[in-house]
C-alpha positions as CSV (number, residue, x, y, z in Angstrom):
1,M,-33.8,-26.8,-17.7
2,I,-31.8,-23.5,-17.6
3,P,-32.9,-21.2,-21.0
4,Q,-30.2,-20.3,-23.0
5,F,-30.0,-17.1,-22.7
6,Y,-30.4,-16.9,-19.0
7,R,-27.2,-19.7,-18.9
8,C,-25.3,-16.7,-21.4
9,F,-25.9,-13.7,-18.9
10,L,-25.3,-15.8,-16.1
11,L,-21.7,-16.4,-17.6
12,K,-21.1,-13.4,-18.1
13,I,-21.4,-12.2,-14.7
14,A,-19.2,-14.9,-13.9
15,L,-17.1,-13.8,-16.2
16,F,-17.0,-9.9,-15.2
17,T,-16.8,-10.3,-11.6
18,C,-13.9,-13.3,-11.9
19,L,-12.0,-10.8,-14.0
20,S,-12.7,-7.9,-11.3
21,F,-11.1,-10.1,-8.9
22,T,-8.5,-10.4,-10.5
23,L,-7.5,-7.3,-11.4
24,S,-8.3,-6.1,-7.8
25,G,-6.1,-8.4,-6.8
26,C,-3.0,-8.2,-9.4
27,G,-3.0,-4.0,-7.9
28,F,-4.1,-3.1,-11.1
29,H,-5.8,0.9,-10.6
30,I,-6.3,3.3,-13.8
31,K,-3.4,5.3,-13.8
32,E,-3.9,8.7,-12.9
33,N,-4.0,12.2,-14.3
34,K,-0.6,13.4,-14.1
35,E,-1.2,16.1,-17.1
36,G,-3.5,18.5,-15.1
37,L,-0.5,19.1,-12.7
38,S,2.0,20.0,-15.4
39,A,-0.1,22.8,-16.9
40,K,-1.6,23.7,-13.8
41,F,1.9,24.0,-12.4
42,P,5.1,23.5,-15.3
43,K,7.3,25.7,-13.5
44,I,7.9,24.8,-10.1
45,Y,11.2,26.1,-7.2
46,I,10.6,24.1,-4.0
47,Q,11.6,26.2,-1.1
48,S,13.0,24.3,1.9
49,T,14.6,25.0,5.2
50,D,16.5,21.3,4.7
51,P,17.4,21.6,1.1
52,Y,18.2,17.8,0.8
53,G,16.3,16.3,3.0
54,D,14.2,12.7,2.7
55,I,11.0,15.1,2.1
56,M,12.4,18.1,-0.2
57,R,14.0,14.8,-2.3
58,M,9.9,12.6,-2.2
59,V,8.0,15.6,-3.1
60,K,10.6,16.5,-6.3
61,I,10.6,12.7,-7.3
62,R,7.0,13.6,-7.6
63,L,7.2,16.9,-8.9
64,L,9.5,15.5,-11.6
65,G,7.6,12.1,-11.7
66,A,4.6,14.2,-12.9
67,G,6.0,16.3,-15.6
68,V,6.6,19.6,-13.8
69,N,9.4,21.5,-14.7
70,V,11.5,22.0,-10.9
71,L,13.8,25.1,-10.8
72,A,16.9,25.9,-9.3
73,S,16.1,29.5,-8.6
74,P,12.9,31.3,-8.8
75,S,11.4,33.4,-11.7
76,K,8.8,36.6,-11.7
77,D,7.0,34.0,-13.6
78,T,7.2,30.8,-11.0
79,T,4.7,29.3,-8.5
80,I,7.6,28.3,-5.8
81,L,6.8,25.6,-3.0
82,N,7.8,26.2,0.8
83,L,8.5,23.6,2.7
84,S,9.1,24.5,6.1
85,G,10.2,21.5,8.0
86,E,9.1,19.0,9.7
87,Q,8.4,18.6,13.6
88,R,8.7,15.0,14.9
89,S,7.4,14.1,18.8
90,E,7.0,11.1,20.2
91,R,4.5,10.4,23.1
92,M,4.3,7.6,25.6
93,I,0.7,6.2,25.1
94,S,0.6,3.0,27.4
95,L,3.0,1.6,29.9
96,N,2.6,-2.4,30.9
97,V,2.2,-4.0,34.5
98,Q,5.6,-3.6,35.5
99,A,5.4,0.5,34.3
100,Q,7.2,0.2,32.0
101,N,6.2,2.5,28.3
102,A,4.1,-0.5,26.0
103,E,3.2,1.6,23.6
104,Q,4.2,5.0,21.5
105,E,2.5,7.8,19.4
106,I,5.4,9.7,16.3
107,G,3.7,12.3,15.3
108,F,5.3,14.1,12.3
109,V,3.6,17.9,11.0
110,L,4.8,19.5,8.7
111,A,3.7,23.1,6.8
112,Y,4.0,24.1,3.9
113,S,2.6,27.0,1.2
114,I,2.4,27.5,-2.3
115,Q,3.4,30.9,-3.4
116,I,1.1,31.4,-7.2
117,P,2.4,34.6,-8.5
118,G,0.1,37.4,-8.2
119,Y,-1.8,35.5,-6.0
120,Q,-1.5,35.4,-1.8
121,P,0.3,32.8,-0.5
122,L,-1.9,29.4,0.8
123,S,-0.6,27.7,3.6
124,F,-0.8,24.4,4.6
125,T,-0.1,21.9,8.3
126,F,-0.1,18.4,7.3
127,N,-0.5,15.9,11.1
128,L,0.3,12.9,10.5
129,Y,0.6,10.7,14.2
130,R,1.2,6.5,13.7
131,D,1.0,4.5,17.5
132,F,3.9,1.3,17.7
133,L,4.5,-1.3,20.3
134,D,7.2,-0.6,22.3
135,N,8.6,-3.4,23.8
136,P,12.8,-2.9,25.5
137,A,13.2,-6.8,25.1
138,Q,13.6,-5.7,21.4
139,A,14.9,-2.5,21.4
140,L,16.8,-3.0,17.9
141,A,13.4,-4.2,16.3
142,K,11.7,-0.9,18.3
143,S,13.8,1.4,16.6
144,R,13.5,-0.3,13.3
145,E,9.6,-0.2,13.2
146,A,9.7,3.8,14.1
147,E,12.1,4.5,11.7
148,Q,9.6,2.9,8.7
149,L,7.1,4.6,10.3
150,T,8.6,8.3,10.3
151,E,9.4,6.5,6.3
152,E,5.9,6.0,5.7
153,V,4.5,9.4,7.7
154,R,7.4,11.2,5.0
155,E,5.8,9.6,2.5
156,A,2.0,10.3,2.7
157,A,3.0,14.0,3.3
158,A,4.8,14.0,-0.1
159,N,1.7,12.8,-1.3
160,N,-0.5,15.5,0.4
161,I,1.9,18.2,-1.4
162,I,0.9,16.5,-4.5
163,Y,-2.5,16.0,-4.3
164,T,-3.3,19.6,-2.5
165,L,-1.5,21.0,-5.8
166,Q,-3.5,19.1,-7.9
167,V,-6.6,20.4,-6.3
168,L,-5.8,23.5,-5.8
169,N,-8.2,26.1,-7.2
170,I,-6.6,29.5,-8.1
171,H,-9.9,31.8,-8.8
172,H,-10.6,30.9,-5.2
173,A,-7.2,32.2,-3.7
174,K,-6.9,35.9,-3.2
175,K,-5.6,38.2,-5.3
176,L,-2.3,40.7,-4.1
177,K,-3.7,44.5,-4.3
178,G,-0.6,46.0,-5.5
179,K,0.6,47.8,-9.0
180,N,0.8,44.7,-10.3
181,S,-2.7,43.8,-9.9
182,K,-5.4,43.7,-11.8
183,Q,-7.9,45.6,-11.2
184,E,-4.9,48.8,-10.5
185,K,-3.1,48.4,-13.0
186,T,-3.1,51.7,-14.4
187,V,-1.6,53.5,-17.4
188,N,-1.9,57.9,-17.6
189,G,-5.4,57.6,-16.1
190,V,-6.8,54.7,-17.9
191,A,-7.6,51.4,-16.5
192,Q,-6.7,48.8,-18.5
């Protein structure tokens, strides 16, 4: 015979396990702290070589969703996110028996920089490579799969930019030296 307290303990463990599996199975996850991004960067201007491109649109949607005010033109006290443009490449990975392309790799490179007022620009590069099967008999499916992979890679790049902004520690950035920096600002020979 199992004691009452032991039976109650086993029941609690079983219920906790079932609840955990149910919540993880339905896609439940704890909401991220998006107030941190809007508090750190209340206003951002996005500068891009392709202002109507997919990556620009994805980053803008994510910033607006995080409560950041995306400006149409930069001002003196605005953080500037510069998307330098994406580069996409394809290369052959393997051949089949008839010396035809069997597997391809799609490469995606995105260079971007963040200019915080009073600090030197911080430059970043996002690289991601995905491979897919290349069946010449299914040309339509191959091109559709390549489009889907490119879209997924762009979404990953946009998420990476937002993540970089969230974890960016401004205190580790190097201050600009000049008349606006705190160390060299003087009035009538007196440092302020």
